C-alpha positions in Angstrom: 2.7 -5.7 15.7 5.1 -2.8 15.0 7.5 -4.9 12.9 4.6 -6.3 11.0 3.3 -2.9 10.3 6.7 -1.7 9.1 7.0 -4.7 6.7 3.4 -4.1 5.3 3.7 -0.4 5.1 7.1 -0.6 3.3 5.6 -3.2 0.8 2.6 -0.8 0.2 4.8 2.3 -0.4 7.1 0.6 -2.8 4.4 -0.8 -5.1 5.1 0.1 -8.7 1.6 0.4 -10.0 0.4 3.3 -7.9 3.8 5.0 -7.9 3.9 4.9 -11.7 0.3 6.2 -11.9 1.1 8.9 -9.5 4.0 10.2 -11.6 1.8 10.3 -14.6 -0.7 12.4 -12.6 2.0 14.8 -11.4 3.2 15.2 -15.1 -0.3 16.2 -16.3 -2.2 19.5 -16.5 -2.7 20.8 -12.9 -0.7 17.7 -11.9 0.1 19.0 -8.4 -3.5 19.3 -7.5 -4.4 16.0 -9.0 -1.4 14.4 -7.1 -2.7 15.9 -3.9 -6.1 14.6 -4.5 -4.7 11.1 -5.1 -2.5 11.3 -2.0 -5.2 12.5 0.3 -7.6 9.8 -1.0 -4.9 7.2 -0.6 -4.2 8.2 3.1 -7.9 8.5 3.8 -8.4 4.8 2.6 -5.7 3.6 5.0 -7.1 5.6 7.9 -10.7 4.4 7.2 -9.7 0.7 7.2 -7.8 1.1 10.5 -10.7 3.1 11.9 -13.2 0.3 11.1 -10.9 -2.2 12.8 -10.7 -0.1 15.9 -14.4 0.3 16.0 -14.8 -3.5 15.8 -12.3 -4.1 18.5 -13.2 -1.1 20.7 -9.5 -0.2 20.7 -8.8 -3.2 22.9 -6.9 -6.2 21.4 -8.7 -9.6 21.8 -7.4 -12.2 24.2 -4.8 -14.5 22.9 -6.1 -17.8 21.6 -9.6 -16.2 21.5 -11.9 -16.6 18.4 -11.4 -13.0 17.2 -7.6 -13.2 17.7 -7.4 -16.6 15.8 -9.6 -15.2 13.0 -7.3 -12.2 12.5 -4.3 -14.5 12.4 -6.1 -16.8 10.0 -6.9 -13.8 7.7 -3.2 -12.8 8.0 -2.1 -16.2 7.1 -4.5 -16.5 4.1 -3.2 -13.1 2.7 0.3 -14.2 3.2 -0.2 -17.6 1.4 -2.1 -15.7 -1.3 0.8 -13.3 -1.9 3.2 -16.1 -2.1 1.1 -18.0 -4.6 0.6 -14.8 -6.6 4.4 -14.1 -6.6 5.1 -17.6 -7.8 2.4 -17.3 -10.5 3.8 -14.0 -11.8 7.4 -15.4 -11.7 6.4 -18.4 -13.9 4.5 -16.3 -16.4 6.5 -15.5 -19.5 7.5 -11.8 -19.8 5.5 -9.6 -22.1 5.4 -5.9 -22.8 3.1 -3.8 -20.6 0.5 -1.7 -22.4 -0.3 1.6 -20.7 -3.9 1.6 -19.2 -6.5 3.3 -21.4 -7.0 6.0 -18.8 -3.4 7.3 -19.3 -4.4 9.0 -22.5 -7.1 11.0 -20.8 -5.1 12.0 -17.7 -4.7 15.7 -18.7 -8.5 16.1 -18.7 -9.0 14.0 -15.6 -10.8 15.7 -12.6 -9.7 15.9 -9.1 -12.5 13.5 -8.2 -11.1 10.9 -10.8 -7.6 11.3 -9.4 -8.9 10.6 -6.0 -10.8 7.6 -7.3 -7.7 6.2 -8.9 -6.2 5.9 -5.4 -9.0 3.5 -4.5 -8.6 1.5 -7.6 -4.8 1.2 -7.3 -4.6 0.5 -3.5 -3.0 -2.9 -2.9 -6.0 -4.2 -0.9 -4.3 -7.5 0.1 -1.6 -5.7 1.9 -4.2 -3.2 3.3 -6.1 -6.1 4.5 -3.0 -7.6 6.2 -2.4 -4.2 7.9 -6.0 -4.3 9.2 -5.6 -7.8 10.5 -2.3 -6.8 12.2 -3.9 -3.6 13.8 -6.4 -5.8 15.6 -3.6 -6.2 18.2 -3.5 -2.4 18.8 -4.5 -1.1 22.2 -5.6 2.4 21.9 -5.2 3.1 25.6 -1.4 3.4 25.0 0.4 6.1 23.1 2.6 3.4 21.6 -0.3 2.0 19.6 -1.3 5.4 18.4 2.3 6.1 17.2 2.5 2.7 15.6 -0.7 3.0 13.6 0.1 6.6 12.6 3.5 5.7 11.5 2.0 2.7 9.5 -0.3 5.0 7.6 2.4 7.6 6.9 5.0 4.9 5.8 2.5 3.4 3.4 2.0 6.9 1.9 5.7 8.1 2.0 6.6 7.6 -1.6 3.6 9.5 -2.7 4.3 12.3 -0.2 7.9 12.5 -1.2 7.0 12.9 -5.0 4.4 15.4 -4.2 6.7 17.6 -2.1 9.5 17.3 -4.6 7.2 18.5 -7.4 6.1 21.5 -5.3 9.7 22.5 -4.3 11.5 21.8 -7.6 8.9 21.3 -10.4 11.3 21.5 -13.4 13.9 19.0 -11.9 11.3 16.8 -10.4 9.3 16.3 -13.7 12.5 15.1 -15.5 13.5 12.8 -12.7 10.1 11.4 -12.0 9.5 10.6 -15.6 12.8 8.6 -15.6 11.5 6.9 -12.5 8.2 5.9 -14.1 10.1 4.6 -17.1 12.2 2.4 -14.8 9.2 1.3 -12.8 7.4 0.2 -16.0 10.5 -1.8 -17.2 10.8 -3.5 -13.8 7.2 -3.8 -12.9 7.0 -7.6 -12.8 10.2 -8.1 -10.9 9.1 -5.5 -8.3 5.6 -7.1 -7.9 7.1 -10.5 -7.7 9.7 -9.5 -5.0 7.3 -7.5 -3.0 4.6 -10.2 -3.0 7.1 -13.0 -2.1 8.8 -11.1 0.7 5.7 -9.7 2.3 3.9 -13.0 1.9 6.6 -15.1 3.4 6.9 -12.7 6.3 3.1 -12.7 7.0 2.9 -16.5 6.6 5.7 -17.2 9.0 4.6 -14.7 11.6 1.0 -15.9 11.6 1.9 -19.6 11.8 4.2 -18.8 14.6 1.6 -16.9 16.5 -1.1 -19.6 15.9 1.1 -22.4 17.2 2.8 -20.5 20.1 
């Protein structure tokens, strides 16, 4: 479970879409506050999903080869196959210039609630769902499981947290470097999405198939 959560959390935190949007928020008027609203909403999403899973399982993992266990693995397999197919589709699609979303022109006037709502819209829900399916195996009677789930949520938020703290500690330097990062992310958006989708998808597919047949 821990290795799966590390892979999923890393794929989430490296996603180019939300990182690029977050840099844009930080560069706007009252950017630090908007960034914090986005970050907290993003983290709350992850925690809420894990909390729902724990409520369903009661904090006790289902028995191996039971219907709930097989259902979680089947969901993980479906997400993994879906990510691989999506990555293959994106790799075959001819490259085209990316147009900035319409909301980017209104980011200076965006409210904190809007910034928080963007976190919900930009969350990579397929990967979040894979994390939820993996968390089914968590046994909350052990400190190990608590640490694993906490580490997963923090890892999936790590890039946002690092950029937020960088902006707070060194705003002048941070804005210049983060703008350069956003430009790079925009230029390599397709490659990053394809790579992350294929790597995470292949891992989830292989792991779930192994668990189902073992």
